[in-house]
C-alpha positions in Angstrom: 183.0 7.7 22.2 180.0 7.2 24.6 177.6 10.4 25.3 173.7 10.9 26.0 171.3 11.9 23.2 170.8 15.7 22.9 169.2 16.8 25.9 165.9 19.4 25.3 166.1 22.8 26.7 163.8 21.8 29.5 166.0 18.6 30.2 168.6 20.6 30.5 166.9 23.2 32.3 166.1 20.9 35.1 169.6 19.1 35.4 170.8 22.3 36.1 168.5 22.9 38.8 168.9 19.1 40.0 172.7 19.2 39.9 172.7 22.6 41.6 169.9 22.2 44.6 169.5 17.9 45.4 169.8 17.6 49.1 171.9 15.1 47.8 175.2 15.0 46.5 175.9 12.2 44.9 172.8 12.8 43.0 174.1 16.1 41.9 177.2 14.9 40.7 175.2 12.7 38.3 173.2 15.5 37.1 176.1 17.6 36.4 177.3 14.3 34.5 174.8 14.2 32.5 174.8 17.8 31.3 178.5 17.7 30.2 178.2 14.4 28.3 175.4 16.4 26.7 178.5 19.2 25.4 180.5 16.1 23.8 183.0 15.8 26.5 184.8 12.9 26.7 184.0 9.8 28.8 186.9 9.9 30.6 187.1 13.3 31.4 183.9 13.4 33.0 184.7 10.7 35.0 187.6 12.5 36.6 185.9 15.4 37.5 183.2 13.4 39.0 186.0 11.3 41.1 184.6 7.9 39.5 185.9 5.2 37.1 184.5 4.9 33.5 182.2 1.8 33.8 180.5 4.3 37.1 180.6 6.5 34.9 178.4 4.8 31.9 176.4 3.2 34.4 174.9 7.0 34.9 174.4 7.5 31.5 172.9 4.1 30.8 170.0 4.9 33.8 169.7 8.0 32.2 168.7 7.2 29.0 166.6 4.4 30.3 165.0 6.5 33.2 165.3 10.1 32.7 165.8 11.8 36.5 164.3 9.1 38.3 167.5 6.6 36.8 169.9 9.3 38.5 168.1 8.9 41.9 169.0 5.7 44.2 166.0 3.2 45.3 164.8 3.8 48.2 166.3 0.8 50.6 169.4 0.6 48.7 172.5 0.1 50.0 173.3 -1.9 53.8 171.2 -1.1 56.4 173.2 0.1 59.8 173.7 -2.2 62.4 173.0 0.3 64.7 169.9 0.7 63.4 168.0 -2.4 64.8 169.8 -0.8 68.3 168.6 2.8 68.2 167.0 3.8 71.3 170.0 1.5 73.1 172.5 3.2 71.4 171.2 7.0 72.5 170.3 5.8 75.7 174.5 4.6 75.9 174.8 8.7 74.6 172.7 10.2 77.3 174.4 8.4 80.4 177.9 10.1 78.6 177.0 12.7 76.4 181.0 14.0 76.2 182.6 10.7 75.2 181.9 8.4 72.1 185.1 6.6 73.1 183.0 5.1 76.1 179.9 5.1 73.9 182.1 3.3 70.9 183.5 0.5 73.9 179.6 -0.2 75.4 178.3 -0.8 72.2 181.4 -3.5 71.0 181.2 -5.0 75.1 177.2 -5.4 74.8 176.1 -6.1 71.7 179.5 -7.2 69.3 179.2 -3.9 67.1 182.6 -2.9 66.0 182.3 0.4 64.1 184.1 3.9 64.1 183.9 7.0 65.6 182.5 8.8 62.5 179.8 6.4 62.0 178.5 7.2 65.6 178.8 10.9 64.9 176.9 10.3 61.8 174.3 8.4 63.9 173.9 10.6 66.4 173.3 13.4 63.5 170.5 11.4 61.8 168.7 10.8 65.7 168.2 14.2 66.3 171.6 14.9 68.8 173.9 17.9 68.0 177.3 18.6 69.7 176.5 22.7 71.3 178.1 23.7 74.4 176.5 22.7 77.9 174.8 25.4 80.1 175.2 25.6 83.4 172.0 25.7 85.4 170.4 26.6 89.2 167.5 24.6 88.6 168.2 21.6 91.0 168.2 24.3 93.9 165.2 25.6 93.9 162.1 24.8 94.9 159.4 23.8 92.4 156.8 24.1 93.8 157.5 28.0 95.0 159.0 28.7 91.2 155.5 27.0 89.4 152.8 28.8 92.2 155.0 32.6 91.4 154.9 31.6 88.0 151.2 31.4 87.8 150.6 34.5 90.1 152.4 36.2 87.3 150.7 34.9 84.5 147.8 36.5 86.5 149.1 39.5 86.6 150.4 39.6 82.8 146.7 38.9 81.6 145.5 42.1 83.8 148.4 44.0 82.0 147.3 42.9 79.1 143.3 44.4 79.6 145.0 47.7 81.3 144.2 47.0 84.7 147.9 47.4 85.6 151.7 47.7 84.7 153.8 44.7 85.3 157.6 45.9 85.7 160.8 43.4 86.4 163.9 45.2 87.7 167.2 44.3 88.2 171.0 44.8 88.4 173.5 44.4 86.0 177.3 44.9 86.0 179.7 45.4 82.4 183.1 45.9 82.3 186.2 45.4 79.1 186.3 42.1 79.9 183.6 41.0 77.6 181.3 38.1 77.7 182.3 35.8 74.8 179.9 35.3 72.0 179.1 32.8 69.5 179.9 34.8 65.5 180.0 33.8 61.8 183.3 33.8 61.3 186.4 32.9 58.2 186.8 29.0 58.7 190.9 29.8 59.2 190.4 33.3 60.9 189.2 34.3 64.6 187.5 37.1 65.4 189.3 39.1 68.5 187.9 40.8 71.2 189.6 43.3 73.3 189.6 42.2 76.8 191.4 44.3 79.8 190.7 44.6 83.5 188.6 47.9 84.4 185.8 50.1 86.6 182.5 48.4 86.2 180.1 49.8 84.7 176.5 49.2 86.9 173.0 49.2 85.2 169.8 49.4 87.1 166.6 48.8 85.1 163.5 48.5 84.7 161.3 47.0 81.7 157.6 45.9 80.8 156.0 43.1 79.4 155.7 45.7 76.8 159.2 46.8 76.6 158.9 50.1 78.1 162.3 50.3 79.4 163.5 52.9 82.0 167.5 52.7 83.5 170.2 53.9 85.6 173.9 54.0 85.2 176.3 54.3 88.1 180.2 53.8 88.5 179.9 52.7 92.2 178.7 49.8 94.1 174.9 48.9 94.0 174.2 48.8 97.3 170.1 48.7 99.5 170.6 53.1 99.1 171.3 52.9 95.2 168.0 50.9 94.9 165.9 52.3 96.5 167.3 56.1 95.2 166.6 54.4 92.0 162.6 52.9 92.5 162.2 55.7 94.7 162.3 58.0 91.0 160.6 55.0 89.3 157.6 55.5 91.6 157.1 59.1 90.4 156.1 58.1 87.0 153.5 55.5 87.7 150.2 56.5 86.1 148.6 52.8 87.1 148.5 50.4 89.5 152.2 48.9 89.3 153.5 45.4 90.0 157.8 45.2 90.1 158.9 41.6 90.5 162.6 41.5 91.7 164.5 38.6 92.9 166.2 37.7 96.6 170.0 39.4 96.5 170.6 40.9 99.2 170.3 44.3 98.6 166.4 44.2 98.2 165.8 41.7 101.3 167.8 44.5 103.3 166.3 46.2 106.8 166.6 49.7 104.9 164.5 48.1 101.4 162.1 46.6 104.0 161.2 49.4 105.2 160.1 51.6 102.0 158.0 48.8 100.6 154.8 50.6 102.6 155.7 54.1 101.4 156.3 52.3 97.9 153.1 50.9 98.4 151.1 54.0 99.2 152.2 55.2 95.9 150.7 52.8 93.6 153.7 50.1 93.7 154.0 46.5 95.1 157.1 44.5 95.4 157.5 41.0 94.5 159.9 39.1 95.3 160.4 35.6 92.9 161.9 32.2 94.8 165.9 31.6 95.4 167.2 30.1 91.7 164.5 31.4 90.0 166.0 34.0 87.0 163.2 32.5 84.4 160.7 34.3 86.7 162.8 38.1 86.3 162.1 39.0 82.2 165.0 41.6 82.7 167.8 38.8 82.4 167.0 38.5 78.8 167.6 42.2 78.3 171.0 41.5 80.4 171.5 38.5 78.1 170.6 40.5 74.9 173.2 43.5 75.8 176.1 41.3 76.6 175.7 38.6 73.8 174.5 40.9 70.7 174.0 44.6 71.2 177.2 45.3 72.3 179.5 46.1 69.6 182.6 44.6 69.6 184.2 48.2 69.6 182.6 48.6 72.9 185.6 46.9 74.6 188.4 49.0 73.1 188.5 51.6 76.2 186.1 52.4 79.2 184.6 55.6 77.5 183.6 53.4 74.3 182.1 51.3 76.8 180.3 53.8 78.2 179.7 55.2 75.2 178.0 52.4 73.5 176.2 51.0 76.8 174.1 54.0 77.1 173.5 54.3 73.5 172.1 51.0 74.0 170.1 51.4 77.0 168.6 55.0 75.0 167.3 52.7 72.5 165.7 49.3 73.7 162.4 49.2 72.5 163.2 51.3 70.0 166.2 50.0 67.6 166.4 47.3 70.4 163.6 45.1 70.4 163.0 41.9 73.0 160.0 39.9 72.8 158.8 38.4 75.6 156.3 36.3 74.8 
């Protein structure tokens, strides 16, 4: 019967740590095998637990006796190098061209380089190259005027520096709607189960919100349609709270560019409020968009969608506690 030489207390502790925390599973398995051998467990039993043959296990024990911990770790350069390593950049370019279809990439690799590999190998190669499989997001960036976008971004950054010095206040304004049809978020959940969120048609709760870069937040909730008259009323109320010259960043929604809205700009300017419109297709410049996303995907509990009353109560609670319990980091 073959066993390792009796282990010292320090060796036992080291092997216990290695068998739990080493990043490579094969090294963890070898460390555990040495610990089992130290308990005089039969060689075949250890081999069965480790899913290896007796000969392989014997080699592990010999490597331990000769090299200690270093004998359990594979030497650098061991194993056959992947055929893809020599054409790594070319393979990544192929994946970037058809990111949704690895089958097409496999066919191209075989056609161009005469290399026949499995889809599992290509997936592993992609992960090792820093690629991950994740949801693609919709974007309107291609429709915007980049020159206007970056000019407005620079203007807002200049205003932010003045706001940080206390020379003025900078607020962002927008509207967002909430119903019993939830935005479906990601969530940690058991592999064999799926969290199900209630969903149904309902009335729409519209929120008109103002938020500063320092997360000072004010909102108005209505159950009717958001018209220019509603927006004007909300801004009229907001103006009465101003203590400094204030810049209000808004988008170009129809209710923000209507004749009725434009007729009030001079009146608000006399009370210290300047309206700053951002270019079309530039939601990144209006930071209140982050707040709406946080509410819909993170802050509203799943129970909020059980009834319209639950939605109202949950939404009002979140809105009342933005800047307190619910924080937004705009930096």
